[in-house]
PDB file of N, CA, C and O in Angstrom:
ATOM      1  N   MET A   1      -7.209   0.242   9.120  1.00  0.00           N
ATOM      2  CA  MET A   1      -5.913  -0.043   8.583  1.00  0.00           C
ATOM      3  C   MET A   1      -5.623   0.971   7.479  1.00  0.00           C
ATOM      4  O   MET A   1      -6.449   1.195   6.594  1.00  0.00           O
ATOM      5  N   LEU A   2      -4.457   1.571   7.542  1.00  0.00           N
ATOM      6  CA  LEU A   2      -4.009   2.509   6.524  1.00  0.00           C
ATOM      7  C   LEU A   2      -3.107   1.758   5.551  1.00  0.00           C
ATOM      8  O   LEU A   2      -2.180   1.070   5.978  1.00  0.00           O
ATOM      9  N   ILE A   3      -3.360   1.878   4.271  1.00  0.00           N
ATOM     10  CA  ILE A   3      -2.662   1.093   3.260  1.00  0.00           C
ATOM     11  C   ILE A   3      -1.866   2.005   2.343  1.00  0.00           C
ATOM     12  O   ILE A   3      -2.368   3.031   1.886  1.00  0.00           O
ATOM     13  N   ALA A   4      -0.616   1.626   2.076  1.00  0.00           N
ATOM     14  CA  ALA A   4       0.231   2.386   1.163  1.00  0.00           C
ATOM     15  C   ALA A   4      -0.305   2.244  -0.258  1.00  0.00           C
ATOM     16  O   ALA A   4      -0.436   1.132  -0.770  1.00  0.00           O
ATOM     17  N   CYS A   5      -0.617   3.379  -0.895  1.00  0.00           N
ATOM     18  CA  CYS A   5      -1.132   3.380  -2.264  1.00  0.00           C
ATOM     19  C   CYS A   5      -0.462   4.483  -3.069  1.00  0.00           C
ATOM     20  O   CYS A   5       0.062   5.447  -2.512  1.00  0.00           O
ATOM     21  N   LEU A   6      -0.487   4.329  -4.366  1.00  0.00           N
ATOM     22  CA  LEU A   6      -0.067   5.358  -5.313  1.00  0.00           C
ATOM     23  C   LEU A   6      -1.274   5.689  -6.173  1.00  0.00           C
ATOM     24  O   LEU A   6      -2.123   4.831  -6.412  1.00  0.00           O
ATOM     25  N   TRP A   7      -1.354   6.939  -6.642  1.00  0.00           N
ATOM     26  CA  TRP A   7      -2.466   7.292  -7.511  1.00  0.00           C
ATOM     27  C   TRP A   7      -1.952   8.131  -8.668  1.00  0.00           C
ATOM     28  O   TRP A   7      -0.868   8.712  -8.606  1.00  0.00           O
ATOM     29  N   SER A   8      -2.750   8.181  -9.717  1.00  0.00           N
ATOM     30  CA  SER A   8      -2.358   8.927 -10.909  1.00  0.00           C
ATOM     31  C   SER A   8      -3.603   9.458 -11.611  1.00  0.00           C
ATOM     32  O   SER A   8      -4.696   8.906 -11.482  1.00  0.00           O
ATOM     33  N   ARG A   9      -3.408  10.541 -12.355  1.00  0.00           N
ATOM     34  CA  ARG A   9      -4.476  11.094 -13.204  1.00  0.00           C
ATOM     35  C   ARG A   9      -3.915  11.194 -14.612  1.00  0.00           C
ATOM     36  O   ARG A   9      -2.871  11.808 -14.834  1.00  0.00           O
ATOM     37  N   TRP A  10      -4.608  10.594 -15.548  1.00  0.00           N
ATOM     38  CA  TRP A  10      -4.214  10.678 -16.949  1.00  0.00           C
ATOM     39  C   TRP A  10      -5.188  11.580 -17.661  1.00  0.00           C
ATOM     40  O   TRP A  10      -6.403  11.433 -17.522  1.00  0.00           O
ATOM     41  N   SER A  11      -4.652  12.523 -18.431  1.00  0.00           N
ATOM     42  CA  SER A  11      -5.488  13.431 -19.207  1.00  0.00           C
ATOM     43  C   SER A  11      -5.077  13.342 -20.669  1.00  0.00           C
ATOM     44  O   SER A  11      -3.893  13.377 -21.003  1.00  0.00           O
ATOM     45  N   GLY A  12      -6.067  13.227 -21.520  1.00  0.00           N
ATOM     46  CA  GLY A  12      -5.826  13.213 -22.962  1.00  0.00           C
ATOM     47  C   GLY A  12      -6.671  14.267 -23.637  1.00  0.00           C
ATOM     48  O   GLY A  12      -7.771  14.575 -23.178  1.00  0.00           O
ATOM     49  N   PRO A  13      -6.171  14.819 -24.715  1.00  0.00           N
ATOM     50  CA  PRO A  13      -6.928  15.858 -25.420  1.00  0.00           C
ATOM     51  C   PRO A  13      -8.322  15.362 -25.823  1.00  0.00           C
ATOM     52  O   PRO A  13      -8.454  14.342 -26.500  1.00  0.00           O
ATOM     53  N   GLY A  14      -9.341  16.083 -25.407  1.00  0.00           N
ATOM     54  CA  GLY A  14     -10.709  15.745 -25.758  1.00  0.00           C
ATOM     55  C   GLY A  14     -11.255  14.508 -25.066  1.00  0.00           C
ATOM     56  O   GLY A  14     -12.310  14.007 -25.455  1.00  0.00           O
ATOM     57  N   GLN A  15     -10.574  14.008 -24.063  1.00  0.00           N
ATOM     58  CA  GLN A  15     -11.028  12.812 -23.360  1.00  0.00           C
ATOM     59  C   GLN A  15     -11.206  13.116 -21.878  1.00  0.00           C
ATOM     60  O   GLN A  15     -10.572  14.018 -21.331  1.00  0.00           O
ATOM     61  N   ALA A  16     -12.075  12.350 -21.248  1.00  0.00           N
ATOM     62  CA  ALA A  16     -12.283  12.501 -19.805  1.00  0.00           C
ATOM     63  C   ALA A  16     -11.030  12.023 -19.065  1.00  0.00           C
ATOM     64  O   ALA A  16     -10.355  11.093 -19.506  1.00  0.00           O
ATOM     65  N   ASP A  17     -10.732  12.667 -17.947  1.00  0.00           N
ATOM     66  CA  ASP A  17      -9.603  12.235 -17.126  1.00  0.00           C
ATOM     67  C   ASP A  17      -9.834  10.808 -16.630  1.00  0.00           C
ATOM     68  O   ASP A  17     -10.966  10.391 -16.385  1.00  0.00           O
ATOM     69  N   VAL A  18      -8.745  10.084 -16.493  1.00  0.00           N
ATOM     70  CA  VAL A  18      -8.790   8.741 -15.928  1.00  0.00           C
ATOM     71  C   VAL A  18      -8.020   8.769 -14.618  1.00  0.00           C
ATOM     72  O   VAL A  18      -6.826   9.067 -14.602  1.00  0.00           O
ATOM     73  N   LEU A  19      -8.700   8.460 -13.520  1.00  0.00           N
ATOM     74  CA  LEU A  19      -8.065   8.399 -12.212  1.00  0.00           C
ATOM     75  C   LEU A  19      -7.823   6.928 -11.875  1.00  0.00           C
ATOM     76  O   LEU A  19      -8.695   6.085 -12.084  1.00  0.00           O
ATOM     77  N   SER A  20      -6.637   6.630 -11.354  1.00  0.00           N
ATOM     78  CA  SER A  20      -6.346   5.245 -10.992  1.00  0.00           C
ATOM     79  C   SER A  20      -5.491   5.206  -9.733  1.00  0.00           C
ATOM     80  O   SER A  20      -4.857   6.193  -9.360  1.00  0.00           O
ATOM     81  N   PHE A  21      -5.489   4.052  -9.095  1.00  0.00           N
ATOM     82  CA  PHE A  21      -4.633   3.875  -7.934  1.00  0.00           C
ATOM     83  C   PHE A  21      -4.225   2.417  -7.832  1.00  0.00           C
ATOM     84  O   PHE A  21      -4.852   1.531  -8.412  1.00  0.00           O
ATOM     85  N   ALA A  22      -3.160   2.193  -7.082  1.00  0.00           N
ATOM     86  CA  ALA A  22      -2.688   0.829  -6.840  1.00  0.00           C
ATOM     87  C   ALA A  22      -2.198   0.738  -5.404  1.00  0.00           C
ATOM     88  O   ALA A  22      -1.496   1.622  -4.914  1.00  0.00           O
ATOM     89  N   ALA A  23      -2.578  -0.337  -4.742  1.00  0.00           N
ATOM     90  CA  ALA A  23      -2.061  -0.612  -3.399  1.00  0.00           C
ATOM     91  C   ALA A  23      -0.675  -1.231  -3.548  1.00  0.00           C
ATOM     92  O   ALA A  23      -0.459  -2.079  -4.414  1.00  0.00           O
ATOM     93  N   ILE A  24       0.252  -0.812  -2.716  1.00  0.00           N
ATOM     94  CA  ILE A  24       1.611  -1.347  -2.761  1.00  0.00           C
ATOM     95  C   ILE A  24       1.639  -2.640  -1.964  1.00  0.00           C
ATOM     96  O   ILE A  24       1.140  -2.701  -0.841  1.00  0.00           O
ATOM     97  N   THR A  25       2.226  -3.669  -2.553  1.00  0.00           N
ATOM     98  CA  THR A  25       2.255  -4.990  -1.916  1.00  0.00           C
ATOM     99  C   THR A  25       3.678  -5.483  -1.750  1.00  0.00           C
ATOM    100  O   THR A  25       4.622  -4.923  -2.308  1.00  0.00           O
ATOM    101  N   ASP A  26       3.808  -6.540  -0.973  1.00  0.00           N
ATOM    102  CA  ASP A  26       5.094  -7.160  -0.699  1.00  0.00           C
ATOM    103  C   ASP A  26       4.881  -8.662  -0.585  1.00  0.00           C
ATOM    104  O   ASP A  26       3.760  -9.154  -0.709  1.00  0.00           O
ATOM    105  N   GLU A  27       5.963  -9.378  -0.350  1.00  0.00           N
ATOM    106  CA  GLU A  27       5.858 -10.814  -0.117  1.00  0.00           C
ATOM    107  C   GLU A  27       4.933 -11.042   1.077  1.00  0.00           C
ATOM    108  O   GLU A  27       4.941 -10.245   2.015  1.00  0.00           O
ATOM    109  N   PRO A  28       4.139 -12.109   1.063  1.00  0.00           N
ATOM    110  CA  PRO A  28       3.185 -12.323   2.152  1.00  0.00           C
ATOM    111  C   PRO A  28       3.842 -12.855   3.420  1.00  0.00           C
ATOM    112  O   PRO A  28       4.864 -13.540   3.376  1.00  0.00           O
ATOM    113  N   LEU A  29       3.235 -12.523   4.534  1.00  0.00           N
ATOM    114  CA  LEU A  29       3.632 -13.123   5.802  1.00  0.00           C
ATOM    115  C   LEU A  29       3.259 -14.609   5.748  1.00  0.00           C
ATOM    116  O   LEU A  29       2.388 -14.991   4.966  1.00  0.00           O
ATOM    117  N   PRO A  30       3.899 -15.451   6.560  1.00  0.00           N
ATOM    118  CA  PRO A  30       3.632 -16.888   6.493  1.00  0.00           C
ATOM    119  C   PRO A  30       2.145 -17.257   6.624  1.00  0.00           C
ATOM    120  O   PRO A  30       1.663 -18.137   5.911  1.00  0.00           O
ATOM    121  N   GLU A  31       1.422 -16.592   7.526  1.00  0.00           N
ATOM    122  CA  GLU A  31       0.015 -16.936   7.708  1.00  0.00           C
ATOM    123  C   GLU A  31      -0.836 -16.513   6.510  1.00  0.00           C
ATOM    124  O   GLU A  31      -1.871 -17.123   6.239  1.00  0.00           O
ATOM    125  N   ILE A  32      -0.410 -15.481   5.799  1.00  0.00           N
ATOM    126  CA  ILE A  32      -1.129 -15.064   4.594  1.00  0.00           C
ATOM    127  C   ILE A  32      -0.828 -16.029   3.450  1.00  0.00           C
ATOM    128  O   ILE A  32      -1.716 -16.389   2.677  1.00  0.00           O
ATOM    129  N   GLN A  33       0.415 -16.435   3.354  1.00  0.00           N
ATOM    130  CA  GLN A  33       0.797 -17.405   2.333  1.00  0.00           C
ATOM    131  C   GLN A  33       0.080 -18.740   2.559  1.00  0.00           C
ATOM    132  O   GLN A  33      -0.313 -19.408   1.602  1.00  0.00           O
ATOM    133  N   ALA A  34      -0.088 -19.124   3.825  1.00  0.00           N
ATOM    134  CA  ALA A  34      -0.786 -20.363   4.156  1.00  0.00           C
ATOM    135  C   ALA A  34      -2.248 -20.323   3.708  1.00  0.00           C
ATOM    136  O   ALA A  34      -2.852 -21.367   3.461  1.00  0.00           O
ATOM    137  N   ALA A  35      -2.813 -19.122   3.605  1.00  0.00           N
ATOM    138  CA  ALA A  35      -4.198 -18.977   3.147  1.00  0.00           C
ATOM    139  C   ALA A  35      -4.276 -18.954   1.619  1.00  0.00           C
ATOM    140  O   ALA A  35      -5.367 -18.858   1.057  1.00  0.00           O
ATOM    141  N   GLY A  36      -3.113 -19.043   0.938  1.00  0.00           N
ATOM    142  CA  GLY A  36      -3.099 -19.125  -0.514  1.00  0.00           C
ATOM    143  C   GLY A  36      -2.819 -17.835  -1.252  1.00  0.00           C
ATOM    144  O   GLY A  36      -3.004 -17.768  -2.467  1.00  0.00           O
ATOM    145  N   HIS A  37      -2.377 -16.811  -0.548  1.00  0.00           N
ATOM    146  CA  HIS A  37      -2.094 -15.527  -1.202  1.00  0.00           C
ATOM    147  C   HIS A  37      -0.599 -15.386  -1.471  1.00  0.00           C
ATOM    148  O   HIS A  37       0.231 -15.788  -0.656  1.00  0.00           O
ATOM    149  N   ASP A  38      -0.266 -14.809  -2.630  1.00  0.00           N
ATOM    150  CA  ASP A  38       1.144 -14.638  -2.965  1.00  0.00           C
ATOM    151  C   ASP A  38       1.641 -13.202  -2.789  1.00  0.00           C
ATOM    152  O   ASP A  38       2.816 -12.924  -3.030  1.00  0.00           O
ATOM    153  N   ARG A  39       0.764 -12.289  -2.374  1.00  0.00           N
ATOM    154  CA  ARG A  39       1.132 -10.895  -2.111  1.00  0.00           C
ATOM    155  C   ARG A  39       0.380 -10.421  -0.881  1.00  0.00           C
ATOM    156  O   ARG A  39      -0.612 -11.031  -0.483  1.00  0.00           O
ATOM    157  N   CYS A  40       0.849  -9.331  -0.275  1.00  0.00           N
ATOM    158  CA  CYS A  40       0.205  -8.756   0.910  1.00  0.00           C
ATOM    159  C   CYS A  40       0.327  -7.238   0.849  1.00  0.00           C
ATOM    160  O   CYS A  40       1.389  -6.709   0.522  1.00  0.00           O
ATOM    161  N   ILE A  41      -0.764  -6.538   1.164  1.00  0.00           N
ATOM    162  CA  ILE A  41      -0.713  -5.076   1.213  1.00  0.00           C
ATOM    163  C   ILE A  41       0.242  -4.630   2.310  1.00  0.00           C
ATOM    164  O   ILE A  41       0.489  -5.365   3.266  1.00  0.00           O
ATOM    165  N   ILE A  42       0.777  -3.424   2.168  1.00  0.00           N
ATOM    166  CA  ILE A  42       1.688  -2.877   3.171  1.00  0.00           C
ATOM    167  C   ILE A  42       0.934  -1.845   4.009  1.00  0.00           C
ATOM    168  O   ILE A  42       0.578  -0.780   3.506  1.00  0.00           O
ATOM    169  N   PRO A  43       0.689  -2.154   5.290  1.00  0.00           N
ATOM    170  CA  PRO A  43       0.030  -1.171   6.151  1.00  0.00           C
ATOM    171  C   PRO A  43       1.011  -0.071   6.562  1.00  0.00           C
ATOM    172  O   PRO A  43       2.196  -0.326   6.781  1.00  0.00           O
ATOM    173  N   VAL A  44       0.497   1.149   6.662  1.00  0.00           N
ATOM    174  CA  VAL A  44       1.308   2.309   7.038  1.00  0.00           C
ATOM    175  C   VAL A  44       0.962   2.710   8.468  1.00  0.00           C
ATOM    176  O   VAL A  44      -0.212   2.758   8.835  1.00  0.00           O
ATOM    177  N   LYS A  45       1.972   2.995   9.264  1.00  0.00           N
ATOM    178  CA  LYS A  45       1.729   3.464  10.634  1.00  0.00           C
ATOM    179  C   LYS A  45       1.071   4.843  10.586  1.00  0.00           C
ATOM    180  O   LYS A  45       1.432   5.665   9.744  1.00  0.00           O
ATOM    181  N   PRO A  46       0.110   5.108  11.478  1.00  0.00           N
ATOM    182  CA  PRO A  46      -0.561   6.402  11.487  1.00  0.00           C
ATOM    183  C   PRO A  46       0.403   7.589  11.553  1.00  0.00           C
ATOM    184  O   PRO A  46       0.142   8.630  10.950  1.00  0.00           O
ATOM    185  N   GLY A  47       1.506   7.442  12.277  1.00  0.00           N
ATOM    186  CA  GLY A  47       2.473   8.532  12.391  1.00  0.00           C
ATOM    187  C   GLY A  47       3.217   8.844  11.104  1.00  0.00           C
ATOM    188  O   GLY A  47       3.880   9.878  11.015  1.00  0.00           O
ATOM    189  N   ASN A  48       3.122   7.967  10.096  1.00  0.00           N
ATOM    190  CA  ASN A  48       3.807   8.181   8.821  1.00  0.00           C
ATOM    191  C   ASN A  48       2.893   8.703   7.718  1.00  0.00           C
ATOM    192  O   ASN A  48       3.361   8.999   6.619  1.00  0.00           O
ATOM    193  N   VAL A  49       1.598   8.818   7.997  1.00  0.00           N
ATOM    194  CA  VAL A  49       0.646   9.211   6.960  1.00  0.00           C
ATOM    195  C   VAL A  49       0.925  10.623   6.448  1.00  0.00           C
ATOM    196  O   VAL A  49       0.897  10.841   5.237  1.00  0.00           O
ATOM    197  N   ALA A  50       1.189  11.575   7.317  1.00  0.00           N
ATOM    198  CA  ALA A  50       1.425  12.957   6.872  1.00  0.00           C
ATOM    199  C   ALA A  50       2.618  13.034   5.925  1.00  0.00           C
ATOM    200  O   ALA A  50       2.573  13.761   4.932  1.00  0.00           O
ATOM    201  N   THR A  51       3.678  12.295   6.220  1.00  0.00           N
ATOM    202  CA  THR A  51       4.840  12.288   5.332  1.00  0.00           C
ATOM    203  C   THR A  51       4.488  11.624   4.010  1.00  0.00           C
ATOM    204  O   THR A  51       4.887  12.107   2.951  1.00  0.00           O
ATOM    205  N   TRP A  52       3.739  10.514   4.058  1.00  0.00           N
ATOM    206  CA  TRP A  52       3.348   9.803   2.831  1.00  0.00           C
ATOM    207  C   TRP A  52       2.553  10.725   1.903  1.00  0.00           C
ATOM    208  O   TRP A  52       2.723  10.683   0.685  1.00  0.00           O
ATOM    209  N   LEU A  53       1.683  11.558   2.487  1.00  0.00           N
ATOM    210  CA  LEU A  53       0.805  12.419   1.698  1.00  0.00           C
ATOM    211  C   LEU A  53       1.350  13.827   1.483  1.00  0.00           C
ATOM    212  O   LEU A  53       0.665  14.667   0.900  1.00  0.00           O
ATOM    213  N   ALA A  54       2.567  14.100   1.941  1.00  0.00           N
ATOM    214  CA  ALA A  54       3.131  15.456   1.899  1.00  0.00           C
ATOM    215  C   ALA A  54       3.233  15.996   0.474  1.00  0.00           C
ATOM    216  O   ALA A  54       3.474  15.259  -0.482  1.00  0.00           O
ATOM    217  N   THR A  55       3.039  17.307   0.373  1.00  0.00           N
ATOM    218  CA  THR A  55       3.245  18.038  -0.880  1.00  0.00           C
ATOM    219  C   THR A  55       4.198  19.180  -0.575  1.00  0.00           C
ATOM    220  O   THR A  55       3.919  19.973   0.324  1.00  0.00           O
ATOM    221  N   PRO A  56       5.315  19.296  -1.287  1.00  0.00           N
ATOM    222  CA  PRO A  56       5.753  18.397  -2.351  1.00  0.00           C
ATOM    223  C   PRO A  56       6.123  17.022  -1.796  1.00  0.00           C
ATOM    224  O   PRO A  56       6.388  16.864  -0.605  1.00  0.00           O
ATOM    225  N   ALA A  57       6.134  16.044  -2.682  1.00  0.00           N
ATOM    226  CA  ALA A  57       6.394  14.657  -2.280  1.00  0.00           C
ATOM    227  C   ALA A  57       7.794  14.506  -1.703  1.00  0.00           C
ATOM    228  O   ALA A  57       8.734  15.150  -2.168  1.00  0.00           O
ATOM    229  N   PRO A  58       7.931  13.661  -0.697  1.00  0.00           N
ATOM    230  CA  PRO A  58       9.260  13.388  -0.141  1.00  0.00           C
ATOM    231  C   PRO A  58      10.130  12.650  -1.164  1.00  0.00           C
ATOM    232  O   PRO A  58       9.646  12.233  -2.216  1.00  0.00           O
ATOM    233  N   ASP A  59      11.397  12.497  -0.850  1.00  0.00           N
ATOM    234  CA  ASP A  59      12.300  11.724  -1.707  1.00  0.00           C
ATOM    235  C   ASP A  59      11.937  10.250  -1.636  1.00  0.00           C
ATOM    236  O   ASP A  59      11.279   9.809  -0.694  1.00  0.00           O
ATOM    237  N   ALA A  60      12.370   9.489  -2.637  1.00  0.00           N
ATOM    238  CA  ALA A  60      12.116   8.044  -2.684  1.00  0.00           C
ATOM    239  C   ALA A  60      12.651   7.355  -1.433  1.00  0.00           C
ATOM    240  O   ALA A  60      12.065   6.383  -0.956  1.00  0.00           O
ATOM    241  N   VAL A  61      13.763   7.859  -0.902  1.00  0.00           N
ATOM    242  CA  VAL A  61      14.349   7.262   0.306  1.00  0.00           C
ATOM    243  C   VAL A  61      13.373   7.385   1.474  1.00  0.00           C
ATOM    244  O   VAL A  61      13.262   6.469   2.289  1.00  0.00           O
ATOM    245  N   ASP A  62      12.670   8.506   1.557  1.00  0.00           N
ATOM    246  CA  ASP A  62      11.677   8.697   2.626  1.00  0.00           C
ATOM    247  C   ASP A  62      10.516   7.724   2.478  1.00  0.00           C
ATOM    248  O   ASP A  62      10.041   7.164   3.466  1.00  0.00           O
ATOM    249  N   TYR A  63      10.060   7.525   1.247  1.00  0.00           N
ATOM    250  CA  TYR A  63       8.982   6.556   1.015  1.00  0.00           C
ATOM    251  C   TYR A  63       9.428   5.147   1.392  1.00  0.00           C
ATOM    252  O   TYR A  63       8.684   4.404   2.033  1.00  0.00           O
ATOM    253  N   GLU A  64      10.636   4.786   0.994  1.00  0.00           N
ATOM    254  CA  GLU A  64      11.151   3.454   1.323  1.00  0.00           C
ATOM    255  C   GLU A  64      11.244   3.258   2.832  1.00  0.00           C
ATOM    256  O   GLU A  64      10.965   2.169   3.335  1.00  0.00           O
ATOM    257  N   ALA A  65      11.635   4.306   3.555  1.00  0.00           N
ATOM    258  CA  ALA A  65      11.721   4.216   5.016  1.00  0.00           C
ATOM    259  C   ALA A  65      10.335   3.975   5.618  1.00  0.00           C
ATOM    260  O   ALA A  65      10.202   3.209   6.572  1.00  0.00           O
ATOM    261  N   ILE A  66       9.308   4.619   5.074  1.00  0.00           N
ATOM    262  CA  ILE A  66       7.942   4.410   5.567  1.00  0.00           C
ATOM    263  C   ILE A  66       7.501   2.972   5.307  1.00  0.00           C
ATOM    264  O   ILE A  66       6.908   2.335   6.177  1.00  0.00           O
ATOM    265  N   LEU A  67       7.788   2.464   4.116  1.00  0.00           N
ATOM    266  CA  LEU A  67       7.399   1.089   3.791  1.00  0.00           C
ATOM    267  C   LEU A  67       8.135   0.086   4.668  1.00  0.00           C
ATOM    268  O   LEU A  67       7.573  -0.947   5.034  1.00  0.00           O
ATOM    269  N   ASP A  68       9.382   0.377   5.009  1.00  0.00           N
ATOM    270  CA  ASP A  68      10.148  -0.513   5.890  1.00  0.00           C
ATOM    271  C   ASP A  68       9.665  -0.435   7.336  1.00  0.00           C
ATOM    272  O   ASP A  68       9.800  -1.401   8.087  1.00  0.00           O
ATOM    273  N   ASP A  69       9.103   0.712   7.732  1.00  0.00           N
ATOM    274  CA  ASP A  69       8.632   0.934   9.103  1.00  0.00           C
ATOM    275  C   ASP A  69       7.146   0.576   9.225  1.00  0.00           C
ATOM    276  O   ASP A  69       6.398   1.259   9.925  1.00  0.00           O
ATOM    277  N   ARG A  70       6.731  -0.470   8.557  1.00  0.00           N
ATOM    278  CA  ARG A  70       5.314  -0.844   8.516  1.00  0.00           C
ATOM    279  C   ARG A  70       4.838  -1.464   9.820  1.00  0.00           C
ATOM    280  O   ARG A  70       5.625  -1.958  10.628  1.00  0.00           O
ATOM    281  N   GLU A  71       3.532  -1.419   9.996  1.00  0.00           N
ATOM    282  CA  GLU A  71       2.931  -2.102  11.135  1.00  0.00           C
ATOM    283  C   GLU A  71       3.056  -3.607  10.916  1.00  0.00           C
ATOM    284  O   GLU A  71       2.847  -4.101   9.808  1.00  0.00           O
ATOM    285  N   ARG A  72       3.389  -4.311  11.955  1.00  0.00           N
ATOM    286  CA  ARG A  72       3.460  -5.771  11.885  1.00  0.00           C
ATOM    287  C   ARG A  72       2.194  -6.317  12.522  1.00  0.00           C
ATOM    288  O   ARG A  72       1.931  -6.081  13.701  1.00  0.00           O
ATOM    289  N   ARG A  73       1.429  -7.030  11.756  1.00  0.00           N
ATOM    290  CA  ARG A  73       0.164  -7.580  12.232  1.00  0.00           C
ATOM    291  C   ARG A  73       0.182  -9.084  12.056  1.00  0.00           C
ATOM    292  O   ARG A  73       0.989  -9.621  11.298  1.00  0.00           O
ATOM    293  N   PHE A  74      -0.702  -9.752  12.752  1.00  0.00           N
ATOM    294  CA  PHE A  74      -0.894 -11.180  12.542  1.00  0.00           C
ATOM    295  C   PHE A  74      -2.292 -11.362  11.986  1.00  0.00           C
ATOM    296  O   PHE A  74      -3.263 -10.860  12.552  1.00  0.00           O
ATOM    297  N   TYR A  75      -2.392 -12.068  10.897  1.00  0.00           N
ATOM    298  CA  TYR A  75      -3.673 -12.316  10.252  1.00  0.00           C
ATOM    299  C   TYR A  75      -4.061 -13.775  10.459  1.00  0.00           C
ATOM    300  O   TYR A  75      -3.220 -14.668  10.348  1.00  0.00           O
ATOM    301  N   ALA A  76      -5.311 -14.010  10.754  1.00  0.00           N
ATOM    302  CA  ALA A  76      -5.805 -15.370  10.943  1.00  0.00           C
ATOM    303  C   ALA A  76      -6.881 -15.639   9.904  1.00  0.00           C
ATOM    304  O   ALA A  76      -7.591 -14.726   9.485  1.00  0.00           O
ATOM    305  N   HIS A  77      -6.998 -16.888   9.492  1.00  0.00           N
ATOM    306  CA  HIS A  77      -8.042 -17.260   8.567  1.00  0.00           C
ATOM    307  C   HIS A  77      -8.684 -18.569   9.002  1.00  0.00           C
ATOM    308  O   HIS A  77      -8.071 -19.381   9.695  1.00  0.00           O
ATOM    309  N   LEU A  78      -9.902 -18.751   8.591  1.00  0.00           N
ATOM    310  CA  LEU A  78     -10.632 -19.982   8.871  1.00  0.00           C
ATOM    311  C   LEU A  78     -11.050 -20.593   7.540  1.00  0.00           C
ATOM    312  O   LEU A  78     -11.384 -19.875   6.598  1.00  0.00           O
ATOM    313  N   LEU A  79     -11.030 -21.898   7.468  1.00  0.00           N
ATOM    314  CA  LEU A  79     -11.493 -22.575   6.266  1.00  0.00           C
ATOM    315  C   LEU A  79     -13.003 -22.627   6.272  1.00  0.00           C
ATOM    316  O   LEU A  79     -13.621 -22.987   7.274  1.00  0.00           O
ATOM    317  N   ALA A  80     -13.592 -22.267   5.150  1.00  0.00           N
ATOM    318  CA  ALA A  80     -15.054 -22.341   5.033  1.00  0.00           C
ATOM    319  C   ALA A  80     -15.453 -23.793   4.809  1.00  0.00           C
ATOM    320  O   ALA A  80     -14.746 -24.554   4.149  1.00  0.00           O
ATOM    321  N   ALA A  81     -16.575 -24.153   5.357  1.00  0.00           N
ATOM    322  CA  ALA A  81     -17.038 -25.542   5.217  1.00  0.00           C
ATOM    323  C   ALA A  81     -17.503 -25.854   3.828  1.00  0.00           C
ATOM    324  O   ALA A  81     -17.920 -26.980   3.555  1.00  0.00           O
TER     325      ALA A  81
END
């Protein structure tokens, strides 16, 4: 599964760089909400990965189109005994 993420590098004078990232989430699908989650990661279609990672970065409209064109999956869960 390919997941939409953002990353950043912070540099401060005389300090080690700090690398960070965040997965982009959205409202959960009904089956995810039923398992008790209030957010869900956004999977990216393989055909959109090159655009997502392009340099220079695409416009915000292009990113939004990729997030809207996400893979639709069904997730199942089982209750632990």
